[in-house]
Every structure is written in structure tokens, then in C-alpha cells.
C-alpha positions, 0 to 999 in steps of 0.5 A: 353241301349247298342248296343247289347240290341238295336239290340236284341230289333230291331230284336224282333220287326221286327219278330213281324211286319212280323207276324202281317203283315201276320196275318192281311194281310197288304202290307207295302209301304215305302218311299225312305227316311225312315230309313234302317230298315223300307226299309228292312221290306217294300214290296215295296219302292219308291217315293211318287207318284210311291207308290201311283200308285203301290197301285192301282195295289195291290189287297190287300185293307190294306196298311201300309204306311211309309212316311209323311202325304201328301204322305199318303193322295195321296195314299188315293186319288188314292185308296179311297176304301183301308184302309191306315194306318200310324205309326204316324200322327206326320210325316208331311212336313213343305214345304207342310204345307207352302201352304194353300187353302187360299193362292192359292185362293189369288194368283188365284184372282191376276192371274185368267188366270194362271193355278195352278200346284202343286207339289205332295208334297202338302196337299189334300186340296190344290190339290183340288184347282189345275189344275195339279199336278207334280212330281220332275221327270216330273215338267219340262215336265208338264209345257212345255205341259201346254198351258200357258206362266204363271204358278202358281207353288207351294209349292217348290220355288227351283223346281219352279226355275228349271222349269222356267230355263228349260222351259223359262216360267214365274213361279210364286212361291206360297207361295213364299220364304217360300216354300222349303224343308229344307233338300234340301235348306240347301245344299250349294256351300261349301257343294259341294266343300267339298264333291268334295275335299273328293271324287274327283272321284265322280259325284254329283247327286242332287235333283231339290229341291236344290238351283240353285247355288248348282244345277249348280255345279252338274253333274246330277239333278234328282228326287229320282226315276231318281237317281236310273237310273243314276248310272246304265247308268253311268260308274262312280264308286262313287257318291255324293248324294244330297238328304235326307240321307235315299236314300244312303241305297237304292242306296247302296243296289241296286248298290253293286259295286258302292259307294255312299256318302251323300252331307251333313251328316246332310241331314236328314228329321226329320219327315221321321225319326218319323217312327220307328220299335216301332210305325210300330209294334203298327200301325199293332197291333192297326190299329189306325192311319187311313187316312180319307179324305172326298169324296169331297176332294178325288174327287176334288184332284184326278182331277189335278192328273189325268190331270197330267197323261193325259199330260204325256200320250199325 
């Protein structure tokens, strides 16, 4: 299929999506990592927790979420009475799936006095066993405020090492070496050197899910939400972005007078890219892929999230 045909099909789908969204009264929430076309049709874009919290303020009780499954679950946990649908149930997260309830119970038996802090990038069933959740933006602050020098932290080992580095606390990663984001874990020292050679005037912003040796070479470390603030506060005109490539679109659209380059061209989350115009249209047409969680899981998984909010307010 040639480019002209593809563009025409995309335009047609976008128009159909807009009509269906209005007819069926859906609000579309899109994660920062979905493809540019989906960011453009979203009513709100942001990181997963940002979107889940914003959803609690939306009067509309019908939401189409564009992201991966654990994010949609968090949305449902905080908005249990709302109908949450997704374009595909196949968009999942290998890092979130690396941690299981059985593994958490095993670590809790070994370290009974250590609180369990789970990154929001975890499944609802795992959250139900946690004491606190955290985001990549507040993980360090949450760990500092918890009254314990030993913390069971999962599932991202790199974010865990960042928390340990910034707090001086003993962070025990669960599930250990298997817990990481394959996109951020792929970034290497060589990638940083090559990017700097190609763009010598650019500052590097990297996600804390990257390995320590990569973080150590960058000017700024932050979540996707924090990445949206740094270019506004810094006079630099060029930035190298060390996260999923979808973030480049949002940054370029927001800061039109600045340039953004990916740290790695292949920094792509394949699961995020399973969301496309065709299955977004079909999701609105058929309303099939609804997120359903048991009342028990919702109630138990909500506790560590609310505990996180309390610590952030304190």
C-alpha cells in the first residue's frame, strides 16, 4: 500500500473515531508513549498515574484508555464505577508481568518487617499485596518518608537502584534481575556517547528506569512527567531524550522552539504500539475490551495507592 493510500485510510479512521467518540460519549485518555496519531485524538495525554487521577475528576463515566494493561487496571482501581475499555487486551508489560503475587509472598516471608513498595507499573493482583505504590517521579520521596531502612521494592530493579542511591536505604529488588523495562534497560554508555557526538550542544534527559551507568552520564534524570518540565526551565535549545520514542512527539509539540532527539532510535515499546487507529475505532464501535476487576482486588489494590497519596501530602 502506498503512502497516499495509507494517509487517506488514517484520515478516514480519525474522522470515524471522532464521530463515534461523540455519539457514544467517550473520553479518550492516551499515554505519552502511544503513536503520535493516537496522542492527537486523545482528549488528555500523560503518564499512567496522572491519567488515572485525572479520570477521577472527569464527570464522564465512559473512558477509552490507550496504553498497556496495568495502566488500565490502575484507572479502574481509582474509578471503579466507570466503564474502562481498551483497543486491545494484547498490550501488556513484560516488566509488570515479571512480578507475581507468589513471589511477593515469598519475599515477605523472608523479610517480614520490610514494607512492600511497588512501582505503579505492576499488576492489580500484585498491588493488592503492597503497602505502598510509587511512581518514577515520587519513588525517592516515598522511600524517604517510609519509616524503615529496609524496603522490598519491585518490579523495576533500575528504579530500585536509583532509590537506593538517593536514599541510602537497603532496597531489596523483587523479582530481582528479571524486573526491568526492556526499552530503558537497552540504553547503553555507547548510546550516550554516540548521541553526544551527534548532538554536542544537547543535554541528555534520561528516565530513572535506565541503568546506573547510563544515568550517571546524563544531565537530568526524571519521569515522563518531569521530562515535560525540564525543557521549560532550562535555556538549552536541544535535548536528547532517554525514554520510549513516543515521548519525542509530545515534547516537540509542547516546545516548538526546541529540538528533541531520541537517545536510541529503537527505543520502542512494542506493546504500546499495539494500539493503533484501526483497533481504537473497533473499540469504540463494539465496546468489547472492557477492564473488569473483582471488588476484592479493587479494594485491596486501592490501599497502597491511597497510602502513597497520603505520604505525598504529608
